[in-house]
C-alpha positions in Angstrom: 2.7 -14.5 -28.6 4.6 -12.4 -26.1 4.2 -12.7 -22.4 3.3 -9.8 -20.2 6.0 -9.4 -17.6 4.5 -6.4 -15.8 4.1 -2.7 -16.6 7.0 -0.4 -16.8 7.0 3.3 -16.1 7.5 4.4 -19.7 4.2 2.5 -20.5 2.3 5.2 -18.6 4.3 8.0 -20.3 3.5 6.6 -23.7 -0.2 6.2 -23.0 -0.5 9.8 -21.6 1.3 11.1 -24.7 -1.1 9.1 -27.0 -4.0 10.7 -25.1 -2.5 14.2 -25.5 -2.2 13.6 -29.3 -6.0 13.5 -29.4 -7.4 13.0 -32.9 -4.0 13.7 -34.5 -2.8 10.7 -36.5 0.5 9.4 -34.9 3.0 6.6 -35.6 5.3 4.8 -33.2 8.1 6.9 -34.8 6.3 10.1 -33.7 6.0 8.8 -30.1 9.7 7.8 -30.1 10.8 11.3 -31.3 8.6 13.3 -29.0 9.4 11.2 -25.9 13.0 10.4 -26.7 12.4 6.7 -26.3 13.6 4.2 -28.8 11.1 3.0 -31.4 11.5 -0.7 -30.3 10.7 0.3 -26.7 7.6 2.2 -27.9 6.5 -1.0 -29.6 7.2 -3.2 -26.6 5.4 -0.8 -24.3 2.3 -0.7 -26.5 2.3 -4.5 -26.7 2.4 -4.7 -22.8 -0.4 -2.2 -22.7 -2.5 -4.2 -25.2 -2.0 -7.4 -23.1 -3.0 -5.5 -20.0 -6.2 -4.3 -21.8 -5.1 -0.6 -21.7 -5.1 -0.2 -25.5 -7.0 -1.7 -28.4 -5.7 -4.6 -30.6 -4.2 -2.3 -33.1 -2.4 -0.4 -30.3 -3.7 2.9 -31.5 -6.5 3.9 -29.0 -6.3 4.0 -25.1 -9.1 2.4 -23.3 -9.8 5.4 -21.2 -11.9 3.8 -18.5 -9.3 0.9 -17.9 -6.4 3.4 -17.9 -8.2 5.8 -15.5 -8.9 2.9 -13.1 -5.2 1.9 -13.2 -4.0 5.4 -12.6 -6.4 6.0 -9.7 -6.2 2.7 -7.9 -2.9 1.0 -8.9 -0.3 3.6 -9.9 0.9 4.5 -6.4 1.4 0.8 -5.6 3.1 -0.2 -8.8 5.3 2.9 -9.2 5.7 4.3 -5.7 7.7 7.4 -5.1 9.3 9.1 -2.0 10.2 12.7 -2.2 14.0 13.2 -2.1 16.4 16.1 -1.3 15.8 19.7 -2.2 17.0 20.3 -5.8 16.5 22.7 -8.7 13.8 21.4 -11.2 10.5 21.6 -12.9 7.4 21.7 -10.8 5.3 18.5 -10.6 2.5 16.8 -8.7 0.4 19.4 -6.7 3.2 22.0 -7.3 2.3 22.2 -11.0 -0.8 23.0 -13.0 -3.7 22.2 -12.8 -3.6 20.9 -9.2 -1.6 23.8 -7.8 -4.5 26.1 -8.5 -6.4 24.4 -5.6 -3.6 24.0 -3.1 -2.3 26.9 -0.9 1.3 28.0 -1.2 2.2 26.7 2.2 2.5 23.1 1.1 5.8 21.6 0.0 7.0 22.0 -3.5 7.9 18.9 -5.6 10.1 19.1 -8.7 11.6 16.8 -11.3 15.3 17.2 -11.0 16.4 19.3 -14.0 19.2 21.9 -14.6 16.7 23.8 -16.8 14.2 24.0 -13.9 13.3 27.3 -12.3 12.2 26.3 -8.9 13.7 24.5 -5.9 11.8 21.8 -4.1 11.8 18.2 -3.0 12.8 15.9 -5.9 10.4 13.5 -7.3 11.8 10.9 -9.6 9.9 11.2 -12.9 8.3 8.0 -14.3 10.8 8.1 -17.1 14.1 9.9 -17.3 13.2 12.0 -20.4 10.1 13.5 -18.9 11.6 16.9 -17.8 13.0 17.4 -21.3 9.9 16.6 -23.3 7.0 18.4 -21.6 7.8 21.9 -22.8 5.7 21.7 -26.1 2.7 20.0 -24.9 0.6 21.6 -22.1 -1.9 18.8 -21.8 0.8 16.2 -21.6 2.5 18.2 -18.8 -0.8 18.5 -17.0 -1.4 14.8 -17.3 2.0 14.0 -15.9 1.6 16.3 -13.0 -1.7 14.9 -12.1 -0.2 11.4 -12.4 2.6 12.4 -10.0 0.0 13.8 -7.6 -1.7 10.4 -7.6 1.6 8.8 -6.8 2.7 11.2 -4.0 -0.3 13.1 -2.9 -2.3 12.8 0.3 -6.1 12.3 0.3 -7.1 15.9 -0.5 -4.5 16.3 -3.3 -5.4 12.9 -4.7 -9.1 13.8 -4.8 -8.3 17.0 -6.7 -6.0 15.1 -9.1 -8.8 12.6 -9.7 -11.2 15.4 -10.6 -8.7 17.1 -12.9 -7.8 13.7 -14.5 -11.5 13.0 -15.3 -12.0 16.4 -16.8 -9.1 15.9 -19.1 -9.9 12.3 -20.1 -13.6 13.1 -20.5 -12.6 15.9 -22.9 -10.1 13.8 -24.8 -11.0 13.1 -28.4 -9.8 10.1 -30.3 
C-alpha cells in the first residue's frame, strides 16, 4: 500500500477535469491526453486522492462534498499564490467567467501567463503548467479552474461569489 505524501497541484486539476467529464465514460489515458499529464502521474494523483478520501475506491468518482470542503477551506493554504508582474495571458480568477460577471471592471485583472492570451494582467501561476493550453475545449473545466483560482487569490467578496458559483456547478454535476 502506498503512502500519502501530500496533495499536489495536478491532483486538483485532475479532479476538476473528472467533474467536467460528467457522465461521460473516461479512462486514465483520456485524462492524460486532455490534460497533457503523463498516464503514470494521472494514476499516482488518483491514488493520492483516494487515500485523501476525495475519490472512491475505484478512483472513478469524485466525492463532491469532501472535494468542495477542501477547495473552500484548504486550497488557499495548501497551494497559495501571490499575483506577479503584468504579463499577457488568459484571464483567470475573478477576471474570468463566471465570477467576472459579478465584479466591476475597476478591479485588477489576473491572467495565467500564456503567449496565446489576449489580455494583460497580473500573472497568477496556474495549478499546473499545462492549464492555459488545455482549457479551450471545455467551458465547464475553465470555469471550475477560474473559480478555484478565485478561492486561492480572492478577497472575501470574490471568494463568496466563487463559493456560490462552485456550489452551482457541483450541484449540477452528473456522475
